[in-house]
C-alpha positions in Angstrom: 22.6 5.8 -10.5 20.7 9.0 -9.6 17.2 7.5 -10.5 16.8 5.5 -7.2 17.8 8.6 -5.1 15.4 10.8 -7.0 12.6 8.3 -6.7 13.1 8.0 -2.9 13.0 11.8 -2.6 9.8 12.0 -4.6 8.0 9.9 -2.1 8.1 13.0 0.2 5.4 14.4 -2.1 2.9 12.1 -0.5 3.1 14.4 2.5 0.8 17.4 2.9 1.6 20.1 0.3 3.1 17.5 -2.0 0.6 18.2 -4.8 2.5 21.5 -5.4 6.1 20.5 -5.3 8.8 18.7 -3.2 9.9 21.7 -1.1 6.3 22.8 -0.4 5.7 19.3 0.9 8.8 19.6 3.2 7.8 23.0 4.5 4.1 22.4 4.9 4.7 19.0 6.6 7.3 20.5 8.9 5.0 23.4 9.9 2.1 21.0 10.4 4.2 18.6 12.5 5.5 21.5 14.7 1.9 22.7 15.4 0.7 19.2 16.1 3.8 18.6 18.3 2.9 21.7 20.4 -0.7 20.5 20.7 0.6 17.0 21.6 2.9 18.5 24.2 0.1 20.3 25.9 -2.0 17.1 26.0 1.0 15.1 27.3 1.6 17.6 30.1 -2.1 17.4 31.1 -1.8 13.6 31.2 1.5 14.0 33.2 -0.3 16.1 35.8 -3.3 13.8 35.9 -1.0 10.7 36.5 1.3 12.4 38.9 1.8 10.2 41.9 0.6 7.1 40.1 2.8 6.9 37.0 6.1 8.8 36.5 6.3 9.5 32.8 9.4 11.5 33.1 10.7 13.9 30.4 11.2 11.1 27.8 7.6 9.9 28.3 6.2 13.4 27.9 8.2 13.9 24.8 7.2 10.6 23.3 3.5 11.3 23.9 3.8 14.8 22.4 5.4 13.2 19.2 2.7 10.6 18.8 0.2 13.2 17.5 2.1 14.6 14.6 3.5 11.1 13.8 0.0 9.6 13.8 -1.6 12.4 11.7 1.2 12.3 9.1 1.1 8.5 8.9 -2.6 8.6 8.4 -2.3 11.2 5.7 0.3 9.2 3.8 -1.8 6.0 4.2 -4.8 7.7 2.7 -2.7 9.1 -0.2 -1.3 5.7 -1.0 -4.7 4.1 -0.9 -6.1 6.7 -3.3 -3.2 6.5 -5.8 -1.3 4.0 -7.9 2.4 3.6 -8.9 3.5 5.5 -12.0 5.8 3.3 -14.1 9.0 4.8 -15.3 8.1 4.8 -19.0 4.7 6.3 -18.6 3.0 9.6 -17.7 -0.1 9.9 -15.6 -2.8 12.2 -16.8 -5.4 13.5 -14.2 -8.3 14.5 -16.4 -10.2 16.0 -13.4 -7.4 18.4 -12.4 -6.1 18.7 -16.0 -2.6 17.8 -14.8 0.1 15.6 -16.3 2.6 13.7 -14.0 5.9 12.5 -15.5 8.1 9.9 -13.8 10.7 12.6 -13.1 8.2 14.5 -11.0 6.1 11.9 -9.2 6.1 8.2 -8.1 2.3 7.8 -7.6 -0.7 9.3 -9.4 -4.4 9.4 -8.6 -6.3 6.1 -9.1 -8.4 7.7 -11.8 -5.4 9.0 -13.8 -4.9 7.7 -17.3 -1.5 6.1 -17.9 0.1 7.0 -21.2 3.4 5.5 -22.4 6.0 8.2 -23.3 8.5 5.9 -25.0 8.2 5.0 -28.7 5.8 2.2 -29.6 5.0 0.3 -32.8 2.2 -1.6 -34.4 1.9 -3.5 -37.6 -1.0 -3.3 -40.1 -1.8 -4.9 -43.4 -2.1 -2.7 -46.5 -5.0 -3.2 -49.0 -2.6 -5.1 -51.3 -1.6 -7.5 -48.5 1.8 -6.1 -47.6 2.6 -5.6 -43.9 3.5 -2.1 -42.8 5.1 -1.3 -39.5 4.2 2.0 -37.9 6.5 3.7 -35.3 4.9 6.4 -33.1 5.0 8.1 -29.7 2.8 10.2 -27.6 3.2 14.0 -27.9 4.5 14.9 -24.4 3.2 18.5 -24.6 0.8 18.7 -21.6 -2.3 19.8 -23.6 -1.7 17.1 -26.2 -1.3 14.5 -23.4 -4.6 15.6 -21.9 -6.3 15.3 -25.3 -4.8 11.9 -25.9 -5.7 10.6 -22.4 -9.3 11.8 -22.8 -9.6 9.8 -26.1 -8.1 6.7 -24.5 -10.6 7.0 -21.6 -13.5 7.4 -24.1 -12.3 4.2 -25.8 -12.6 2.2 -22.6 -9.1 2.9 -21.3 -7.5 1.1 -24.2 -3.7 0.9 -24.2 -2.1 3.4 -26.6 -0.9 0.6 -28.9 -4.3 -0.9 -29.2 -5.9 2.4 -29.8 -3.5 3.4 -32.5 -3.7 -0.1 -34.0 -7.5 0.3 -34.4 -7.1 3.6 -36.1 -4.3 2.5 -38.4 -6.0 -0.7 -39.5 -9.2 1.2 -40.4 -7.1 3.8 -42.3 -5.0 1.3 -44.1 -8.0 -0.7 -45.2 -9.6 2.3 -47.0 -6.5 3.9 -48.4 -4.3 3.1 -51.4 -1.3 0.9 -50.4 1.2 3.7 -50.5 3.4 3.8 -47.3 4.4 7.4 -47.8 0.8 8.5 -48.4 -0.3 6.6 -45.3 2.5 8.2 -43.2 1.4 11.7 -44.3 -2.3 11.1 -44.0 -2.4 9.0 -40.9 0.4 11.0 -39.4 -1.7 14.2 -39.7 -4.8 12.5 -38.2 -2.8 11.0 -35.3 -1.0 14.4 -34.6 -4.4 16.0 -34.1 -5.2 13.4 -31.5 -1.9 13.8 -29.6 0.3 11.1 -31.2 3.4 11.6 -33.4 3.9 9.1 -36.2 7.7 9.1 -36.6 8.2 6.6 -39.4 6.7 3.7 -41.4 8.5 0.8 -43.0 7.4 -2.2 -45.1 8.2 -5.5 -43.3 
């Protein structure tokens, strides 16, 4: 039941300062809004003096005008951030290769458009051994940030392949040139995948 509340709060990170953390976004946006409100207040008072005798803005009108500046600036900021980002699915992590940052669902709801999405939940593929028997491989991405960046870089080089498709290519090539020994494949392929940021958890004959 806490996930929707947490997701709603994380949208605050779209505000100025949100790239750092949630509370920085709150404080930075509050400070910026206050400064802009003061500037907007001065502009509103100038208009009030200019329009005196023709239009009576009143205190409420002056206040509304002063609030329009911070509201407009923050709305524009959020709009640009939304346009330059994409939604981060719950079971994936976003890897920003330019900034070398990893965003998990618990920490962000949107990631930069150029970020690579990497599934963090276990996945599986099925390959055929050299003797014709089918072998199912169970694996997951290593969620250590450095390994996530390494894996994302390889997925990007492969043309932004999905993790399953990328592992499937490697596993099929490995199984084709290896003796049909499930344990041997688990050890050999598992070592190769681990160096690329993927943990091969188990294999089983189908």
